[in-house]
N, C-alpha and C positions, 0 to 999 in steps of 0.2 A: 043379959048373960048369954043368950043365944047368939046375939049379934057379935059379941066379943069372941066367942068360940069360932064363929064362922070366919071372922076376920083373921084369926090366928091360923086357921086351917088354910085359908086362902094364901097367906104369906108363905106357909110351909110348902104348899104346892108350887108356888112360883120359884122358891129356892131349889126344889127338886128338879123343876124344869130347866132352870139355868145350869144346874150341875150336869144334867144329862144332854144338854144341847152341845153339839160339836159343829163349829164353823170351819169349813174346809176352804182355805184360801188357795187360789191358783199359785203355782210355783213362780209365775212371773206375770206382769201386767197383761191384760187381754190384748192390747195393741201389739205387743211383742210376739204373741203366739198366733197371730193371724196367718191364714194359709198364704203360701208364697204366691199363688196366682192372684190373690187380692192385692198383695203388695206390688206385684208387677203391674196390675191395672192402675193403681194409684200413681206409680211412676210414669206411666204412659200419659196420664192426664195433667200432670204438672209441668210447668215451663222450666227450662233449664236455669232460669234466673232464681228459682226457688230451691235448687239442689243443695246449696250450702246451708240454707235455713233448715231444710229437712234433715240434714245430717245430725242436728242437735236434738231431734225428737227422741230417739233411743238407739240402741246398738243395732237393731235390725235394719233401720233406715240407713244408718251409717255404713253398715256393711254392704248394703245394696247399692248405695250411691258410689262408694269406693270401687265396687265391681264394675259399675257402668263407666266410671272415669277410666278404668284400666282398659276398657274395650274401645275407647274413642280413638280414631285415627286423624280426625280433623277437629281442631279446637280453636274457637275465637273467644277470647276472654270477655268480649262485650256481650256475649250471650249469657254469661253467668253472673256478671257484676255490673252495677250501674256506673255512670260517670262519676269519677272521684278526682280530687285535686292532688297533684304531686305524688306523694308516697302513701296516701291513705289506704290504697288497696294492696300494699306490699305483702302483708301477711296472708290475706285470702288468695292472692295470686300464687304465692309460694306453696300454700296448702294444695291448690289445684295441681300445680306442676309436680308436686311430690307423688301424685297418684297417676300421672300420665306415663305409662310404660310403653304403649304402642302407638303413640301419636306420631304422625308423619308430617302434618301441616299445622303450624302454630301461629296464631296472631295475637300479639299483645299491643293493642292500640294505645295511643297516648291519652285518649279520653278516659281510659280505665286506670292506667298506671303511667304517669307522665315521665317518671324518672326510673330508669332501670339501674339499680345498684347491685353490689356484689352478691347479696343474698338471693336475689331473683336470677341473676346471671348464672350463678352456681347451679341452681335448679334446672335452668335451660340446658346447661352443659351435660346434664345427666340423661338427656333424651337422645339415646344413641340411634334411634330409628328416624330421627327428624330429617326431612328432605326440604321442607319449605319453611322459612322463618320470616314473619312480617312484624316489624317494629316501627310502624309508621307513627310519626308525630311524637316520638319519645326523645328523651335525653339519654345519651349513653356515652360512657367514657372510652378513651383509647385503650385503657387496661381491659375493660370488659370486651371490646372487640377482639383484642389479641387472645383473650381466653376462649372466646367463642370459636375463633379460627383454629386454635390448637385442639380443642376438645370435640368440635363438630366439623371435621373436614369433609363430610359427606353432603353438606348443604348444596342443593342444586338451584334453589330459588330464594332470593333475598330481596326484601322490600324495605328500603330506608326512606320512604317518601316523607318529606318534611321532617326528617329526623335531625336532631341537634347534637353536636359533638362537643364534649369537654375533655380536658386533659386528665382529670381525676374524677372520682365519684363525688357527687354533690353531697355535702354534709351540712344539713340545715342547722344543726345545733351549734357547730363551731363556725358556720358560715364559710366553709371552704367552697371554692368556686362561687364567690359571692356575686359575680355578675350574672351567673345562671340563676341564682336565687332571686336576684332583682328582676330578671326576665320573667320568672314564674309569678312573682308578685304583681308585676304589671298586668299579666294576663288575668290573674285572679281579680284584680280591681277594675278590669274592663277599661283600662286606659288605651287610647287609640294609637298614639305615636310611639310604639316601642320597637317596631320591626327593624327599622334601619339602624338603630343604636346597637342592636344585638345581632346584626346580620352575619357576624363572623362565626356564630354557632352553626350556620347553615352551610358553611363552606367545606367541601371535600378537600382537605389539606393533604400534603405529602405524608403526614403522620397517619391520617385516616386511610388513605388509599394504600399505604404500605400494608395495612391489615387486610383490606378487602381483596387484594390480589393474591392473598394466601389461600383463598377458597378456589382451588384449581378446578373443582367440579361444577362451578357455577354455570348454569345455562340461562338464567334470567336474573337481571339486576335492575331494580327500580330505584332511580335516584331523583325522581320528580320532586321539585321543591327544594332541591339542594343546588348550591352554586358549584358548577363543574367547569373549570377552565380547560382549555385545549390540551395542555400538557398532561393534566390528570386523565382526561378522556383517552388520550393516546396510550397512556400506561395501562389503563383498564383493558382496552381492546387488544393490546399487545401481550399482556401477561395472562389473560384468561382465554386460552385457546378453545374451550368448549362453549363459550358464550354465544347464545342464540338470540336472546332478546335483551336490549338495553333501552331504558326509558329515561329521558332527561327533559325536565322543564325548568328553565332558569326562572327563579321567583322574582328577579329584579325587573321592575317596570321603569318606564321613562321617568316618572315622578320620583321614584326611589333613587334612581341614579342621580337626579338633580340634587336631591338632599344629601346623598352620600358624598358627592363631589363638591359640596358647598356652593351650589348654584353655578358651577363653572362648566356645566355639561357642554356649553357651546365653545369653550376655549380649547384651542388646539393642544396645549400642553397636557391637560388632564386626559384628553382622548388618546393622545399618543401613548401614555402609560398603559391605558386600558388595552390598546391594540397590541402593544408589546407583550402583555401577558397572554393575549389570545393567540399569538403566533408562536409561542414556545412549544417545543416538542414535536415539530413537524417531522424530524428525522427519526423519532422513536417508533413510529408505526411503519415498519418496512415489510410486513408480511400481509398476505391476502386474508380477508375475513371470511373464510370459507363457511364457517358454522353460523355466522350471524344471519338470522332470519327476520327479525323484527327490530327496527330502529326508530326511536322516537326522539327527536331533538326539537324541543319547543322553546321559543324565546332564547335561542342559543346566540350568545354574543361572540361571533366568530368572523374571521375575514373570509373573503371569497376563496383564497388559496386553501384555507383549512377545510372548507366545505368540499371543495373539489377533491382534496386529498382523501377525505373519508369516503366519498362516493366511489372513487376509483377502486377502493379496496373491497367494496361490498359486491361479492360475486354472485351470491345466491339469495339476495334479499327478497322476502315475500311481502313484508309490510313496511311501509315508510310513511312516517308522519313528521313533517318538517315545517318549522316556522323560525325564520331568522330574526334574532332580536334587534332592537333599536341600536343602530350604529351609524351616526353621521360622520363620514370620513374627514370632512374639512371644517366641521364645527358650524356650518351655516344651514344646511338642509338635512333632514333625516334621510337615511338610505335604506332601501329594502332590496333584498337580493333578487336577481333575475331567475326565472325558471330554468335558464340554461345551466345553472349550477347543478341541476338535477338531470335535465333531459340530455345534456351533452356529455356528462361525465359518468353517469350510471352505466356500467359496462353491459349488464344483462337485464334490461327491463322486462324481458319475456318471462321472468320468474315472478314478477310482481302480481300479488292478489289484491292488495289494498294500497292506495296512494292518497295521501292527504297533504296538500300544499297550502299554507296559510300566509296571507300578507305577502304574496309573491308578485313580482312585476311580470306580466304576461309578455311573451315574445312570439316570434313568428315560426317557431320550430316544432309546434305541436303535432302537425300532421305526420312528420317522419318519426316522431317519438311514439305516437299512438300506434303506428303501424307495427312496431316491435313489441307492443304490450299484448301478447296473445291471451294471457290468462287473467288480465285485470278484471276483477268483479266489482270492486267498490272504489269510487273516485270522489274526492272532496277537493273543491277548488274555492279559495277565497282570494280574489284579486286585491292587490294592495291599495288601489285608489279608493279613498274613502274620506268623507267629512263627518262620519258618524261613528261614535265610540260604542253605541248601544244597539243591540239587535232587538227588534220589536216583533215583527210578524213572522210566524213560522207556519209554513204550509207544506203538507205531505200528501203526495199522490201515491197510493199503494194498490197494487194489483193482487186480487185474490181470486180463488176459483169461482168463476161464474159471476163475479161482480167487481166493481171498482170502488175503492174507498178514498174519500177526501177528508183529511184532518185539517182543521183550521182553528185559530185562537178564538176565545169566547166572543169577542165583539163581532167577528165575521160570522161566527156560527149564529148569533142572534139575527144578524142582518139577512143571512140566507134563509133562516127559518121564517122571518117576516115576509120575505119575497117568495115563499114556497109556491104560492098559487101562480105567480107571474114569472116563475123561474124558467130560464131557457131549457129546452129539452136536453141539451148536452149536459148542463149542470144538474138537472133533475135525474139523470141516469146514474149519478154517483150516490153512494151511501155516505152522507155527510155526518161527521162526528166532531166533537170538541177536543182540543188538545189541552190537557191539564196534567201537571203544571207546565209552564214555560221553562225549559231548561237551557243551559248553555251548551252549544255544540262542541266547544273545547273548554277544558277546565282551567284555563289561564286567562288573564286579562288581555284585551286586544293591545297590540303593539302601538297602534296609532293613537296619539293623544289629541285632545282638542286644541293643544298648543300648535301642532304642526298639521298642515294640510298639504297633501301631495298635489303638485300641479298636474293637470291632464296633459299627457304627451300627445303629439299630433297623431301618431298611428296607434294609440293605445286601444281605442274602441274597435278598430279594424282587427287588431291582434286578438282581442277577446272574441269577436265575432268568428274569426277563423278557427280559434280554439274550439268554440262550441260546435261549429260545423264539422270539424274533423273528428268529433266523437263517434261518428259512424264507423270508424276504423276499429273501434273496440267491440269486437263481436261477442265477447264474454261478459260485457258490462251488465250488471244487474242492479246496482245501487248508485245513483248519481246525487251528490249533495253539493249545492251551490250556495255560498254565503255571499250575497250580492250587496249588502249594505246600502250605499246610496247611488249605485250605478243605475243607468237607464234600464228599466225592466224590459224595454222593447228588444234589447240585445238577446234576450232569452228565446226570441222567435227563431234565432239561428240554429237552434237544436234540431237536427234532422228528424223527420217523422219516423224513420227506421229505428232511431235510438229510443224514442218514446214508446214505440210498439214493443220493444224487446226488454226494456228494463222493468224491474219489479217495484222499485221504489224511486220516486223523485222527491227529494227533500230540499226545500227552498227556504232561505232565511233572507229577510229584508231589514234594512236599517230603520231606525226610529223615525227618520224624516221622510221616508218614502210615502207618497200619497196613497191612501187606502183605495181611492178610485182606480189608480193605475194597477194596483195589485188585484182587485176584483176583476178588472178587464182582462188581465193576463190569465187569471185562474179560469175564466170562461173560455178563453182561446185554447188553453192547454187541455181542458176537459174534452174538447173535440178531437185532439190529437192523441191523448193518452187514453186510448180505449182498449177494452178487453179483447184479447185475441180469441176468436172462436176456434 
């Protein structure tokens, strides 16, 4: 009886406690009511690639990330999104673009969004403060280009590197522009031989250039990886008076030309057609290129007259990088332009700061040309004579305050480390480090193929020796880069001691077949001449 009474009383007490208990819940989840300084610290510690994911946490994070997007002036979509195929990133890219109100520099790489269709282009057109637009490796239609030119006339820098051009937007569902869909399918399935079959997408046609020249405020135009014929280049230079920098690298190599022409690259008929295309438009460029400061023409398939015509118009050129593409004039032997195309026709070399000439045939006019290059600080020379397509050994001599630095590839580094005790005093006076990784000095394939080997001209070695000796006339030279491939390394002894004493960087590349013993002997000799100035 007592137990039952106690139990009832206990139950009653619990009921009274439950009725009197008041549970006060916060008005919102705790994470939403955190102090702003805590939220700011969290945002500082997360990577930009997590911003879109953090937007879905709650309204506080969504508002904070939107605010940060609105303050950005430089945006690269690769920082926010991973690599995706074709149009998978279309919605997130559009979401980011809708929040960019102050952006001035925008990069939409093809690794993130390969196809720029109307929905994304419309968002880009709303960026009224945009000055620089990078759409490298993307597909874009002529309609989209026309819309960009009309809505964003203020663009000053445009990058269309490896960009592909279609007539209309790609429609995957209805397979509109089906060849472009097939091209993307080949890339996705990792098939190798697709480039030549779809090379028309890389061409800057009259339809495309008609849109590009509407950007009258352009100061920099990057068309590397696109096929730009002479007539198109002349139109660009003539119609864009404010252009200061133009970068062109023709993607066509010797092997691709052979496949595109059906193996007839050695026949005069096919080559005549190609030359006729390259000679079009000479009369279109009649004005001086006063504003052009930087000119890059790599693997350019042009005639000598075209090169001369361009050089004569460059009055205030500061940077020139030039590599004439493969062009056998008679179908029997490959032809590489003479350095006289630059040295004899560039009217004011005294303005040059950077000069890079690749696969050029050295002549005897270097001394007079270098005398006029008062301001040249960086020089890159790659003589055309070569039997090697591959560069192997990369050696860098660099002068620092109080010591000299020698950078060598891994196998030479191990060799020098092994010889450390018996190393010569000249070599031991350098701080030796390893170059990792080995990179390409120019981002295009070499024009010389293993099918063609240029014969050694009787005076070629003497011209190279005289060129190296005349470097002493470049009083402002600080960086010297020589891509020597399979030439005799002993020719480098012709570089005057005065040059090696004044320059800050000596960058040397050697071909795959160059004996290592010759290279190590040359390094030891250069160490004695490239010494630190007290």
